[in-house]
C-alpha positions as CSV (number, residue, x, y, z in Angstrom):
1,M,93.6,-35.8,139.2
2,N,96.6,-38.0,139.9
3,E,98.1,-37.5,136.5
4,E,98.0,-33.7,136.7
5,L,99.5,-33.7,140.2
6,A,102.3,-36.1,139.2
7,Y,103.1,-33.8,136.2
8,L,103.2,-30.7,138.4
9,K,105.6,-32.4,140.7
10,S,107.9,-33.7,138.0
11,A,107.8,-30.5,135.8
12,L,107.6,-27.8,138.4
13,G,108.5,-29.4,141.7
14,I,105.1,-28.6,143.2
15,E,104.2,-31.0,146.0
16,A,100.4,-30.9,146.0
17,T,97.5,-32.8,147.4
18,A,93.9,-32.8,146.1
19,V,90.5,-33.5,147.6
20,K,87.0,-33.2,146.1
21,W,85.8,-29.6,146.1
22,D,83.2,-29.4,148.8
23,K,81.1,-26.7,147.0
24,I,80.6,-28.6,143.8
25,D,77.0,-29.5,144.8
26,C,76.1,-25.8,144.9
27,L,76.9,-25.4,141.2
28,P,74.2,-25.4,138.5
29,L,73.6,-28.6,136.7
30,F,75.0,-27.4,133.4
31,L,78.3,-26.5,135.0
32,K,78.9,-29.6,137.1
33,H,77.7,-32.2,134.5
34,G,80.6,-34.3,133.4
35,V,83.1,-32.2,135.3
36,A,85.5,-33.2,138.1
37,I,86.7,-30.4,140.4
38,A,89.3,-30.8,143.0
39,H,90.6,-28.4,145.7
40,V,94.4,-28.5,145.4
41,D,96.7,-27.5,148.3
42,A,100.2,-26.6,147.0
43,G,102.3,-25.3,149.9
44,S,101.2,-21.7,150.6
45,T,98.8,-21.6,147.7
46,A,95.5,-23.3,146.9
47,F,93.6,-23.5,143.7
48,L,90.8,-25.4,142.0
49,L,91.7,-27.9,139.3
50,A,88.8,-28.7,136.9
51,R,88.7,-31.4,134.3
52,Q,85.9,-32.0,131.8
53,E,85.3,-35.6,130.8
54,G,86.2,-36.5,127.2
55,E,87.8,-34.2,124.7
56,A,86.1,-30.9,125.4
57,S,86.2,-28.0,122.9
58,L,88.3,-25.0,123.7
59,P,85.3,-22.7,124.0
60,A,83.7,-25.1,126.5
61,L,86.9,-25.2,128.5
62,K,87.1,-21.4,128.6
63,R,83.4,-21.2,129.6
64,L,84.1,-23.7,132.5
65,Y,87.1,-21.6,133.6
66,S,85.1,-18.2,133.6
67,Q,82.1,-19.7,135.3
68,L,84.2,-21.3,138.1
69,L,86.3,-18.2,138.5
70,S,83.2,-16.1,139.2
71,R,82.1,-18.5,141.9
72,A,85.4,-19.5,143.6
73,D,87.5,-17.4,146.0
74,I,90.8,-19.0,144.8
75,P,92.5,-19.3,141.4
76,V,91.1,-21.8,138.9
77,V,93.2,-24.2,136.7
78,V,91.7,-26.3,133.9
79,S,93.1,-29.6,132.8
80,A,93.4,-30.0,129.0
81,P,95.3,-33.2,128.2
82,W,93.9,-33.2,124.7
83,A,94.9,-29.6,123.8
84,S,97.1,-29.0,120.7
85,A,100.0,-26.6,120.7
86,R,97.8,-24.0,119.0
87,Q,95.0,-24.4,121.6
88,R,97.5,-24.2,124.5
89,Q,98.9,-21.0,123.0
90,S,95.4,-19.6,122.9
91,L,95.0,-20.3,126.7
92,V,98.4,-18.7,127.5
93,S,97.5,-15.6,125.5
94,Q,94.3,-15.2,127.5
95,H,96.1,-15.9,130.8
96,I,94.0,-18.9,131.5
97,P,95.9,-21.3,133.9
98,F,96.0,-24.9,132.7
99,V,97.7,-28.2,133.0
100,C,98.3,-30.4,129.9
101,A,99.9,-33.4,131.7
102,G,103.2,-34.5,130.0
103,R,103.3,-31.5,127.8
104,Q,102.8,-28.1,129.4
105,A,101.6,-26.2,132.5
106,F,100.8,-22.6,132.8
107,L,100.3,-21.2,136.3
108,P,100.7,-17.4,136.2
109,F,99.3,-16.9,139.7
110,L,102.4,-18.9,140.9
111,G,104.8,-17.2,138.4
112,M,105.5,-20.7,136.9
113,A,105.3,-22.4,133.6
114,S,106.7,-25.6,132.0
115,T,106.8,-27.1,128.5
116,E,107.3,-30.5,126.9
117,W,110.9,-29.4,126.0
118,G,112.1,-29.3,129.5
119,K,111.0,-30.3,133.0
120,A,113.0,-27.7,134.9
121,R,111.1,-25.3,137.0
122,L,110.7,-22.0,135.1
123,E,109.9,-18.8,136.9
124,L,108.4,-16.1,134.8
125,P,110.8,-13.1,135.0
126,L,110.0,-10.2,137.2
127,G,110.0,-6.7,135.7
128,R,112.1,-3.9,137.1
129,K,109.0,-2.4,138.6
130,L,106.0,-3.9,140.4
131,S,103.0,-4.7,138.3
132,P,100.1,-2.3,139.0
133,K,98.1,-4.9,141.0
134,A,101.2,-5.9,143.0
135,Q,101.9,-2.2,143.8
136,Q,98.3,-1.6,144.8
137,A,98.5,-4.7,147.1
138,A,101.9,-3.6,148.6
139,I,100.6,-0.1,149.4
140,W,97.3,-1.3,150.9
141,G,99.1,-3.9,152.9
142,A,101.6,-1.3,154.3
143,L,98.9,1.1,155.2
144,N,96.8,-1.7,156.7
145,D,99.7,-2.1,159.2
146,G,99.2,-5.8,159.9
147,P,98.6,-9.2,158.5
148,Y,95.6,-9.6,156.2
149,T,93.8,-12.4,154.3
150,P,93.2,-12.6,150.5
151,P,89.5,-11.9,150.9
152,E,90.3,-8.7,152.8
153,L,92.7,-7.6,150.0
154,R,90.1,-8.3,147.3
155,S,87.4,-6.4,149.3
156,A,89.7,-3.3,149.6
157,T,91.0,-3.3,146.1
158,G,88.3,-4.8,143.9
159,M,90.7,-7.4,142.6
160,T,89.4,-10.8,141.4
161,P,90.7,-13.9,143.2
162,S,93.2,-14.6,140.4
163,Q,94.4,-11.0,140.4
164,A,94.9,-11.0,144.1
165,S,96.7,-14.3,144.1
166,T,99.0,-13.2,141.3
167,A,99.8,-9.9,143.1
168,V,100.6,-11.6,146.4
169,S,102.7,-14.2,144.7
170,E,104.8,-11.3,143.1
171,L,105.2,-9.6,146.4
172,V,106.4,-12.8,148.1
173,R,108.9,-13.5,145.3
174,R,110.3,-9.9,145.6
175,G,110.5,-10.2,149.4
176,L,107.8,-7.5,150.0
177,A,105.5,-9.9,151.9
178,Q,105.4,-13.3,153.5
179,S,102.6,-15.8,153.1
180,T,101.7,-18.4,155.6
181,R,99.0,-21.1,155.6
182,V,97.3,-22.9,158.5
183,G,94.9,-25.5,157.0
184,R,93.1,-23.6,154.2
185,A,93.5,-20.2,155.9
186,V,96.1,-18.0,154.2
187,T,97.6,-15.0,155.9
188,I,99.9,-12.4,154.3
189,C,102.3,-10.3,156.3
190,P,103.2,-7.1,154.4
191,L,106.1,-4.7,154.9
192,S,105.6,-1.6,157.0
193,V,105.3,1.8,155.3
194,E,108.8,2.6,156.6
195,R,110.4,-0.5,155.1
196,L,108.5,-0.3,151.8
197,L,109.5,3.3,151.1
198,A,113.0,3.2,152.6
199,E,114.1,-0.1,151.1
200,H,112.0,-0.8,148.0
201,M,111.3,2.6,146.5
202,A,113.1,1.6,143.3
203,V,110.4,-1.0,142.4
204,L,107.6,1.5,142.9
205,S,106.4,3.9,140.2
206,S,103.9,6.6,139.6
207,P,100.3,5.3,139.4
208,A,99.5,8.0,136.8
209,L,99.7,6.8,133.2
210,K,98.7,10.1,131.6
211,T,97.1,13.4,132.4
212,V,94.1,14.7,130.3
213,T,92.7,18.2,130.3
214,V,88.9,18.0,130.3
215,L,85.8,20.2,130.7
216,R,85.0,20.6,134.4
217,T,81.6,18.8,134.8
218,L,79.8,17.6,137.9
219,Q,80.9,14.1,137.1
220,I,84.5,15.1,136.9
221,E,84.2,17.1,140.2
222,G,82.9,13.9,141.8
223,L,86.2,12.1,141.2
224,P,88.8,11.9,144.0
225,D,91.3,14.7,144.2
226,A,94.7,14.0,142.9
227,G,98.1,15.7,142.4
228,E,98.7,19.1,143.9
229,T,94.9,19.5,144.6
230,A,94.9,16.5,146.9
231,L,98.3,17.5,148.4
232,A,96.9,21.0,149.1
233,R,94.0,19.6,151.0
234,R,96.3,17.8,153.4
235,T,99.1,20.3,153.8
236,M,99.9,24.0,153.7
237,L,100.4,24.0,150.0
238,N,98.3,26.5,148.0
239,P,95.9,24.7,145.6
240,P,96.7,24.8,141.9
241,S,94.7,27.0,139.6
242,V,93.4,24.0,137.7
243,L,91.6,21.3,139.6
244,C,93.3,17.9,139.5
245,K,91.4,14.6,139.7
246,A,92.2,10.9,139.5
247,L,90.5,8.1,137.5
248,G,91.2,4.4,137.1
249,R,92.1,3.4,133.5
250,T,89.2,1.0,133.3
251,S,86.8,4.0,133.8
252,Q,88.3,6.5,131.4
253,E,85.4,6.1,129.0
254,I,83.8,9.1,130.9
255,L,86.4,11.4,129.5
256,R,85.3,10.8,125.9
257,G,83.9,13.9,124.3
258,I,85.0,16.4,127.0
259,E,88.7,16.5,126.4
260,R,90.1,20.1,125.9
261,I,93.3,21.8,125.0
262,R,94.9,23.7,127.8
263,G,94.2,27.4,127.2
264,E,90.9,27.0,125.3
265,L,88.9,27.9,128.4
266,P,89.5,29.7,131.7
267,D,91.2,27.6,134.4
268,N,88.1,27.4,136.5
269,E,86.2,25.7,133.6
270,I,88.6,22.9,133.1
271,A,90.3,20.1,135.1
272,S,93.3,17.9,134.8
273,V,92.4,14.2,135.2
274,Q,95.2,11.7,135.9
275,V,94.4,8.3,134.5
276,W,95.8,5.8,137.0
277,R,97.1,2.2,136.5
278,Y,94.9,1.0,139.3
279,A,91.8,2.3,141.2
280,P,92.7,5.6,142.9
281,V,90.9,4.8,146.1
282,F,90.5,1.8,148.3
283,S,87.1,0.5,149.2
284,G,85.6,2.6,152.0
285,S,87.7,5.7,151.3
286,R,86.9,8.8,149.3
287,D,90.6,10.0,149.1
288,V,93.6,8.7,147.3
289,D,96.1,7.1,149.7
290,P,99.2,9.1,150.7
291,I,101.8,6.7,149.2
292,S,100.1,6.7,145.7
293,L,99.7,10.5,145.9
294,A,103.4,10.9,146.8
295,L,104.4,8.6,143.9
296,S,102.2,10.5,141.5
297,L,104.2,13.7,142.4
298,A,107.7,12.1,142.2
299,N,108.5,13.8,139.0
300,V,107.5,17.3,140.2
301,R,110.6,19.4,140.6
302,D,109.3,22.0,143.1
303,E,110.8,22.3,146.5
304,R,107.4,23.4,147.9
305,V,105.8,20.2,146.7
306,E,108.7,18.0,147.7
307,G,108.6,19.4,151.2
308,E,104.9,19.0,151.7
309,V,105.0,15.4,150.3
310,N,107.6,14.5,152.9
311,S,105.5,16.2,155.6
312,L,102.8,13.6,155.0
313,F,105.2,10.9,156.4
314,G,107.1,12.9,158.9
315,K,110.4,12.2,157.2
316,D,112.2,12.4,153.8
317,Y,112.1,9.4,151.4
318,P,114.0,9.0,148.1
319,W,110.9,9.6,145.9
320,Q,113.1,10.2,142.8
321,E,114.0,6.5,142.8
322,A,110.4,5.7,141.9
323,Q,110.8,7.3,138.4
């Protein structure tokens, strides 16, 4: 792996060391045959670097990546020194991290990329708002109220290792968390709820992508409460006439066939379902978290709602900045 590590140093300034992955013997024969896998330490980040002997096909490289990713607890990078520009573009479009020594590197979990046209370190630009996974991590970390490890984040949010690594990297780049490493153990120190909401509200946004009116079924009633329904359960606010529920966008298939137009049926026979950018509840909980709930109500211009939202935190926050 010396060639790949030398390229990462010259192109991206990444000082890294590699050792043979100690779990390679646990892999099935079809997966480890003709494959070299190294555990790479790169400062505060670790990842697996996998190289298949010879000139592997692109489907074989993608299969190697997906199989390793499902078994590893850290990001996976594949080495593709033979890949053409078209093949490398295919890997980029599918967000598969790779190193093509001397030509290109794509490491989205580090927010980095390089090309053969320049060896300067290039950081992928940050958007005005946090990405959904980064916001989910920031909120869970703040409510967790203390340092946590990547496995704990993944367990609470359901993120894959790659998603969790990318989310934490974004938080570190934005100054919303600090990451430290002792040996192979990584610890993330998040901001408190107070600092997150008082100093960084502008990068937060409502988790709700859209609201759909549906027939009120037992399956819908089993979803977590959202919006004013959830707020009413926690405060003195009167509940709305139409039940409001939340659903992650990856699960919105259950809404198919039961959508309704508001006014078609009595209020007690319909429900409003907010489709969220990330899972509405953390593992082990049945309720949406108070920060995401407040953010989902940031656009509501009702003094009663605004007052009860602030009562959840014992002080006023500039929720309007999250729009």
